[in-house]
C-alpha positions in Angstrom: -2.9 5.6 -65.1 -2.6 2.1 -65.8 1.0 2.4 -67.2 2.2 4.4 -63.9 0.5 1.6 -61.7 2.2 -1.1 -63.6 5.6 0.3 -63.5 4.8 0.8 -59.5 4.1 -2.9 -59.3 7.3 -3.9 -61.1 9.5 -1.8 -58.9 11.5 -3.7 -56.1 11.6 -2.6 -52.7 14.1 -3.0 -50.3 13.4 -4.1 -46.8 15.6 -2.6 -44.2 16.1 -3.2 -40.4 14.0 -0.9 -38.2 14.8 0.1 -34.7 11.3 -0.4 -32.9 12.7 0.9 -29.5 15.1 3.7 -28.7 16.6 5.1 -25.6 14.1 6.2 -23.3 11.1 4.4 -24.7 9.0 2.6 -21.9 6.6 -0.4 -21.7 4.3 -1.5 -19.2 3.2 -5.1 -19.5 0.4 -7.2 -17.7 0.7 -10.7 -17.3 -1.5 -13.9 -15.6 -0.9 -17.4 -15.8 -0.6 -20.7 -13.9 2.0 -21.7 -11.6 3.5 -25.3 -11.6 5.3 -26.7 -8.5 8.2 -28.6 -10.2 10.5 -29.5 -7.5 11.9 -29.0 -4.0 15.5 -29.4 -3.2 16.5 -30.1 0.5 20.1 -29.1 1.2 20.2 -31.5 4.3 19.0 -34.4 2.5 20.6 -33.5 -0.6 18.0 -34.4 -3.1 15.0 -33.3 -5.2 11.5 -34.1 -4.5 8.5 -33.6 -6.7 6.4 -30.4 -6.0 3.2 -31.9 -7.3 3.5 -34.3 -4.2 3.4 -31.3 -1.7 1.4 -28.6 -3.9 -1.6 -28.2 -6.2 -1.2 -26.2 -9.4 -1.8 -22.4 -8.6 -2.0 -19.0 -10.3 0.3 -15.8 -10.9 0.5 -12.7 -12.5 2.7 -9.6 -12.6 2.7 -6.0 -13.3 6.0 -5.0 -15.2 7.5 -1.6 -16.4 10.7 -1.3 -18.5 12.8 1.3 -20.1 15.1 0.8 -23.1 18.7 1.4 -23.3 18.7 0.6 -27.1 16.6 -1.3 -29.4 17.5 -4.7 -27.7 18.4 -4.0 -23.9 15.7 -2.7 -21.5 16.0 -2.3 -17.6 12.9 -2.1 -15.2 11.0 -3.4 -12.2 8.4 -5.9 -11.8 5.8 -6.5 -8.8 4.5 -10.2 -9.1 2.4 -12.6 -7.2 1.8 -16.3 -6.9 -0.7 -18.3 -4.6 -1.5 -22.0 -4.5 -2.5 -24.5 -1.9 -0.8 -27.6 -0.5 -2.2 -31.1 -0.3 -2.8 -30.2 3.4 -4.9 -27.4 2.2 -2.5 -24.8 3.4 -2.3 -21.8 1.5 1.3 -20.4 0.0 1.3 -16.6 -1.3 4.5 -15.5 -2.8 5.0 -11.6 -3.7 8.3 -11.0 -5.3 9.3 -7.3 -5.8 12.5 -7.4 -8.4 14.7 -5.6 -10.8 14.7 -6.8 -14.2 17.0 -6.8 -17.5 15.7 -8.0 -21.0 17.5 -8.7 -24.1 15.2 -8.8 -27.3 15.5 -10.4 -30.6 13.4 -9.1 -33.3 11.8 -10.3 -36.3 8.7 -8.1 -37.0 6.0 -8.5 -36.3 7.4 -11.1 -33.6 9.8 -10.7 -30.9 11.7 -13.1 -28.4 12.9 -12.1 -25.2 15.2 -13.7 -22.7 15.3 -11.8 -19.3 16.3 -12.4 -15.5 14.7 -10.9 -12.4 16.6 -10.5 -9.2 15.1 -9.1 -5.9 13.3 -9.8 -2.6 10.3 -12.3 -2.0 7.8 -12.2 0.7 6.6 -15.7 1.1 3.6 -16.8 3.3 2.5 -20.0 4.4 -0.8 -19.7 6.6 0.4 -17.2 9.4 4.3 -17.9 8.6 6.0 -15.3 6.9 9.5 -15.6 5.3 11.5 -12.8 3.4 14.3 -13.7 1.3 16.1 -13.8 -2.3 14.4 -14.7 -5.4 15.9 -15.2 -9.1 13.6 -15.5 -12.0 15.2 -16.5 -15.3 13.1 -16.9 -18.3 11.9 -16.3 -22.0 9.0 -14.7 -23.7 7.6 -14.9 -27.1 5.4 -11.7 -28.5 3.3 -10.9 -31.7 3.1 -7.1 -32.0 -0.6 -6.4 -33.0 0.4 -2.8 -33.3 2.8 -0.2 -32.1 0.9 0.0 -28.7 -0.1 -3.5 -28.0 1.4 -7.2 -28.2 0.5 -10.4 -27.2 2.4 -13.5 -26.4 3.5 -16.2 -24.0 6.1 -15.9 -21.1 8.0 -18.7 -19.4 9.8 -18.3 -16.0 11.3 -20.2 -13.5 10.9 -19.1 -9.7 14.1 -19.9 -7.9 13.2 -19.3 -4.2 16.2 -20.1 -1.8 14.9 -20.5 1.7 18.1 -19.6 3.7 17.4 -20.0 7.5 
């Protein structure tokens, strides 16, 4: 037995690229985080203003479903939400409903994904409601704990043009 186990230890193993996902595989993700008010841009004034002068740090979260077209590319839908308060103690709530496309780079057990969301946003400040477009480009980095679970970080920029 010792001779057989010594031969097995000495054998070289070849690591091959394994497709993690295939056509039709699906994912469901839940995310929670903070919202940083980076800046506001006014077309009439044509300048940037710091978002921290107008808003406080808020919270955000999302539910996301996606299906894979191949090992790297997936499409899906996302329901997200964000709330914050202004320096005048008014409450801002944003609820975007978007379609999403992701492209993932895998280096097991890690993966990095680049994504873009496009959809409609419901923005409410106190009793005022605005419905308009939203674009959310972003990137993610995940550690695959198992074939069912992964944990990671997600960074998104919420571009919400208010067209009146």
